C-alpha positions as CSV (number, residue, x, y, z in Angstrom):
1,M,54.0,47.2,123.5
2,Q,53.9,43.4,123.1
3,T,55.0,42.2,119.7
4,A,54.6,39.0,117.7
5,T,55.9,37.7,114.4
6,L,53.4,38.3,111.6
7,G,53.4,34.8,110.1
8,R,55.3,34.2,107.0
9,T,56.1,37.9,106.5
10,G,58.9,37.4,109.2
11,H,58.2,40.9,110.6
12,D,57.6,41.6,114.3
13,V,54.6,43.8,114.7
14,S,52.7,45.2,117.7
15,M,50.0,42.9,119.0
16,I,47.6,45.8,119.2
17,G,47.4,47.3,115.7
18,L,45.1,50.0,114.2
19,G,42.2,49.0,112.0
20,A,41.7,52.0,109.7
21,W,38.3,51.3,108.3
22,Q,36.8,53.7,110.8
23,I,38.9,56.6,109.5
24,G,37.8,55.8,105.9
25,D,34.0,55.6,105.9
26,A,30.9,53.7,107.0
27,W,31.3,54.5,110.7
28,G,29.6,58.0,110.7
29,T,31.6,61.1,110.1
30,V,35.3,61.2,111.2
31,A,36.8,64.6,110.4
32,D,40.1,64.8,108.5
33,D,42.0,66.2,111.5
34,D,40.5,63.6,113.8
35,A,41.6,60.8,111.4
36,R,45.1,62.1,111.3
37,Q,45.3,62.4,115.0
38,V,44.1,58.8,115.5
39,V,46.9,57.5,113.4
40,R,49.5,59.6,115.2
41,A,48.1,58.7,118.7
42,A,48.2,55.0,117.9
43,T,51.8,55.0,116.7
44,D,52.9,57.3,119.5
45,A,51.5,54.7,121.9
46,G,53.5,51.9,120.3
47,V,51.3,50.6,117.5
48,T,53.5,49.4,114.6
49,F,50.8,47.6,112.5
50,I,48.1,49.4,110.5
51,D,45.5,47.7,108.4
52,T,43.5,49.5,105.7
53,A,41.8,48.7,102.4
54,D,41.4,50.5,99.0
55,V,37.6,50.7,99.5
56,Y,37.6,52.4,102.8
57,G,36.3,55.8,101.7
58,S,37.5,55.1,98.1
59,G,41.1,55.4,99.2
60,R,40.5,58.0,102.0
61,S,41.9,55.7,104.7
62,E,45.0,54.8,102.6
63,R,45.7,58.5,101.9
64,F,45.7,59.4,105.6
65,I,48.2,56.6,106.2
66,G,50.2,57.8,103.2
67,E,50.3,61.3,104.8
68,Y,51.7,59.8,108.0
69,L,54.3,57.7,106.1
70,A,55.5,60.8,104.3
71,G,56.3,62.6,107.6
72,D,58.6,62.0,110.5
73,H,57.4,58.8,112.1
74,P,58.4,55.6,113.9
75,P,58.6,52.6,111.6
76,V,55.2,51.0,110.8
77,F,54.1,48.0,108.9
78,V,51.1,48.7,106.6
79,A,48.7,46.1,105.2
80,T,46.0,47.0,102.7
81,K,43.3,44.9,101.0
82,V,42.1,44.8,97.4
83,G,39.3,43.1,95.5
84,R,36.0,44.8,96.7
85,R,35.9,47.5,94.0
86,V,34.4,45.1,91.5
87,D,31.5,42.6,91.4
88,Q,32.4,39.6,93.5
89,L,32.9,37.2,90.6
90,P,36.0,34.9,90.4
91,E,36.8,36.1,86.8
92,N,37.4,39.6,88.2
93,Y,40.4,38.4,90.2
94,T,43.0,38.8,87.4
95,E,46.6,39.9,87.3
96,E,45.5,43.0,85.3
97,N,43.1,44.0,88.0
98,F,45.6,43.3,90.7
99,R,48.1,45.6,89.0
100,A,45.5,48.4,88.7
101,W,44.4,48.1,92.3
102,L,47.9,48.0,93.6
103,N,49.0,51.0,91.5
104,D,46.2,53.0,93.2
105,S,47.0,51.8,96.6
106,R,50.8,52.5,96.1
107,S,49.9,56.0,95.0
108,N,47.5,56.5,98.0
109,L,50.1,55.2,100.4
110,G,53.1,56.9,98.7
111,V,55.2,53.8,98.6
112,D,56.8,51.7,95.8
113,R,56.3,48.4,97.6
114,I,53.4,47.5,99.9
115,D,54.3,45.5,103.0
116,L,51.3,43.2,102.9
117,V,48.4,43.0,100.4
118,Q,45.3,40.9,101.3
119,L,42.5,39.7,99.1
120,H,39.5,41.4,100.7
121,C,37.0,38.6,101.6
122,P,36.9,37.1,98.1
123,P,34.5,34.3,97.0
124,T,35.6,30.8,97.9
125,A,36.3,30.0,94.3
126,V,39.0,32.6,94.2
127,L,40.8,30.9,97.1
128,E,40.7,27.7,95.2
129,D,42.2,29.2,92.0
130,D,45.9,28.4,91.4
131,D,46.2,31.2,88.8
132,V,45.2,33.8,91.4
133,F,48.1,32.9,93.7
134,S,50.5,32.5,90.8
135,A,49.7,36.1,89.9
136,L,50.3,37.2,93.4
137,D,53.6,35.3,93.5
138,G,54.7,37.2,90.4
139,L,53.9,40.5,92.0
140,V,56.0,39.6,95.0
141,E,58.9,38.6,92.7
142,E,58.5,41.9,90.8
143,G,58.8,43.8,94.1
144,L,55.3,45.5,94.0
145,I,54.4,43.8,97.3
146,A,56.5,42.2,100.0
147,S,53.9,39.6,101.1
148,Y,50.3,38.7,100.6
149,G,47.5,37.3,102.7
150,V,43.8,36.7,102.6
151,S,40.9,38.3,104.6
152,V,38.1,35.8,105.0
153,E,34.5,35.6,106.3
154,T,34.4,31.9,107.3
155,T,36.6,29.4,109.1
156,E,36.5,27.1,106.0
157,Q,37.8,29.9,103.8
158,A,40.5,30.5,106.4
159,L,41.6,26.9,106.2
160,I,41.7,26.9,102.4
161,A,43.9,30.0,102.5
162,I,46.2,28.7,105.2
163,A,46.9,25.6,103.0
164,R,48.4,27.9,100.3
165,P,52.2,27.7,100.6
166,N,52.9,31.5,100.2
167,V,49.9,33.0,102.1
168,A,51.6,34.9,104.9
169,T,48.6,35.9,106.9
170,V,44.9,35.3,107.3
171,Q,42.6,38.0,108.7
172,I,39.4,36.8,110.4
173,I,36.7,38.0,112.8
174,L,37.6,36.9,116.3
175,N,36.1,38.3,119.5
176,C,34.3,37.3,122.7
177,L,31.1,36.8,120.5
178,R,32.8,34.8,117.7
179,L,34.8,31.8,119.1
180,K,34.7,29.4,116.2
181,P,38.2,30.3,114.8
182,L,39.6,28.9,118.1
183,E,38.7,25.4,117.1
184,R,40.7,24.8,113.9
185,V,41.8,28.1,112.4
186,L,44.2,29.3,115.0
187,P,45.8,25.9,115.7
188,T,46.3,25.2,112.0
189,A,47.7,28.6,111.4
190,R,50.2,28.1,114.2
191,T,51.3,24.8,112.8
192,R,51.9,26.2,109.4
193,G,53.4,29.5,110.4
194,V,50.6,31.7,109.1
195,G,49.9,34.9,110.9
196,I,46.4,35.6,112.3
197,I,45.1,39.2,112.1
198,A,42.0,39.4,114.3
199,R,39.5,42.0,113.1
200,V,36.2,43.2,114.5
201,P,37.5,42.5,118.0
202,L,35.0,44.8,119.7
203,A,32.0,43.5,117.6
204,S,31.5,47.0,116.0
205,G,31.5,48.6,119.4
206,L,29.1,46.3,121.1
207,L,31.9,45.0,123.3
208,S,32.7,48.6,124.4
209,G,29.6,48.4,126.6
210,R,28.5,51.9,125.5
211,F,25.4,50.9,123.7
212,D,21.9,50.1,124.8
213,A,18.5,49.4,123.3
214,R,18.0,53.1,122.7
215,T,21.3,53.7,120.9
216,T,21.0,55.0,117.3
217,F,23.6,55.2,114.5
218,A,24.0,57.7,111.7
219,A,22.7,57.0,108.2
220,D,26.2,56.6,106.9
221,D,27.2,54.1,109.7
222,H,27.2,50.4,108.7
223,R,25.7,49.7,112.2
224,N,22.6,51.4,110.7
225,F,22.6,50.4,107.0
226,N,24.0,46.9,107.3
227,R,22.1,45.5,110.3
228,R,20.6,42.8,108.1
229,G,23.5,42.4,105.7
230,E,22.1,44.8,103.1
231,A,25.5,46.1,101.9
232,F,28.0,43.4,102.7
233,D,28.3,40.3,104.9
234,I,26.2,40.7,108.0
235,G,29.0,39.2,110.1
236,E,31.0,42.4,109.7
237,T,28.3,44.3,111.7
238,F,28.1,43.5,115.4
239,A,29.9,40.3,114.4
240,G,26.6,39.0,113.0
241,V,25.1,38.7,116.5
242,P,21.5,40.0,116.8
243,Y,21.7,43.3,118.6
244,D,19.5,42.4,121.5
245,V,21.4,39.1,122.0
246,G,24.7,41.1,122.0
247,L,23.4,43.5,124.6
248,S,22.5,40.6,126.8
249,A,25.9,39.0,126.4
250,V,27.6,42.2,127.2
251,A,25.7,42.5,130.5
252,H,27.1,39.2,131.5
253,L,30.6,39.9,130.3
254,R,30.8,43.0,132.5
255,E,30.8,40.7,135.5
256,L,34.1,39.2,134.3
257,V,36.0,42.4,133.8
258,P,38.9,42.8,136.3
259,E,39.5,46.0,138.3
260,G,41.5,48.5,136.3
261,M,40.2,47.4,132.9
262,T,37.3,48.7,130.8
263,L,35.1,46.2,129.0
264,S,36.7,47.2,125.7
265,Q,40.1,46.5,127.1
266,F,39.0,43.2,128.5
267,A,37.6,42.2,125.1
268,L,40.9,43.2,123.4
269,R,43.0,41.4,125.9
270,W,40.9,38.2,125.5
271,V,41.8,38.2,121.8
272,M,45.5,39.0,122.4
273,D,45.7,36.1,124.8
274,Q,44.6,33.5,122.2
275,P,47.5,31.4,121.1
276,G,48.3,32.0,117.4
277,V,47.0,35.6,117.2
278,S,49.7,37.9,115.7
279,T,47.9,41.2,116.0
280,V,44.4,42.6,116.9
281,I,43.1,45.6,114.9
282,P,40.6,47.6,116.8
283,G,39.4,50.8,115.1
284,A,39.3,54.2,116.7
285,S,37.5,57.5,115.8
286,T,39.3,59.6,118.5
287,P,42.9,59.8,119.7
288,D,41.8,58.8,123.2
289,Q,40.2,55.6,121.9
290,A,43.5,54.8,120.0
291,R,45.5,55.3,123.2
292,A,43.1,53.2,125.3
293,N,43.3,50.4,122.8
294,A,47.1,50.4,122.8
295,A,47.3,50.4,126.6
296,V,45.9,46.9,126.6
297,A,49.3,45.6,125.6
298,Q,50.6,46.6,129.0
299,M,47.8,45.0,131.0
300,P,48.1,41.5,132.5
301,S,46.9,38.4,130.7
302,L,43.5,37.1,131.6
303,T,43.0,33.9,133.7
304,D,41.5,30.5,132.9
305,E,38.5,31.7,134.9
306,H,38.0,34.6,132.5
307,F,38.3,32.3,129.5
308,A,35.8,29.9,130.9
309,G,33.4,32.7,131.7
310,V,33.6,34.0,128.1
311,R,33.0,30.5,126.8
312,R,30.0,30.0,129.0
313,I,28.4,33.2,127.9
314,Y,29.1,32.3,124.3
315,D,27.7,28.8,124.6
316,D,24.6,29.9,126.5
317,L,23.6,33.0,124.5
318,V,25.5,33.5,121.3
319,R,26.5,30.2,119.7
320,P,23.1,29.4,118.2
321,H,23.2,32.6,116.2
322,V,26.7,32.5,114.7
323,H,28.6,29.3,115.1
324,H,27.0,27.5,112.1
325,R,27.3,30.5,109.8
326,W,31.0,31.5,109.9
């Protein structure tokens, strides 16, 4: 498994991590035993970084990870996120609320100190509030958290967060259909020593190549109920790309995939190969998916020809739909 330093945390983590939203909620039903097996399969395959959030199944995802941490296991670095359990108003981002949220997450995870806590896509005004980051600094000094970071929706929010002196990591959507972070976010993060956690690397499964125009999704799957941004930012579902446009882009991307790789693995390798990425966090609903994701770390890097092909498809088909928005 390839590793990289996770920004200002100073910890080396696997470049393929596990995104644990899928074992929490909003992706259709994932049975309890399947969720546990996903975590075990990922870590057995060399994954040492797991990303979750307190709202994923109202703590369900955190509790599965806590069960894992309580057992016999290889060392793992766990990041969680807080802030989406309240109305998204800047005045709700207080030290009092941070403490309450962290106490719940520490209980779910079964730990005294959380490795990395991230603000979960807060309003821009929160990122501009010095008091918010003073409170987080105090929680680090107190030992409740080891480091903190920010998960963001837009590149501008990422740049605001990166400028904060004690922000260790920034989590942002980056995949073959969302290239804008390559322009300023990744280079700036590298210069400042901030880690980049790349989420939604498979565009909610679009980049697996398993979907077509007839594919349907369960009522409790965000790929059904958030297609137009009804529940949260539309960029989190299919990376904000219109479904038909995404299918067309996937058809062209297939032509770039080298022998011995699946389209999913090609898409993950593309993200891994971007300078400045610390870790990529695909989700999984089965152990086989978790193992296939982890296997990407043993595959060869892509070539300039592959990168140029992805850029061409993005510019021709996708850019007009997403580049100006995020």
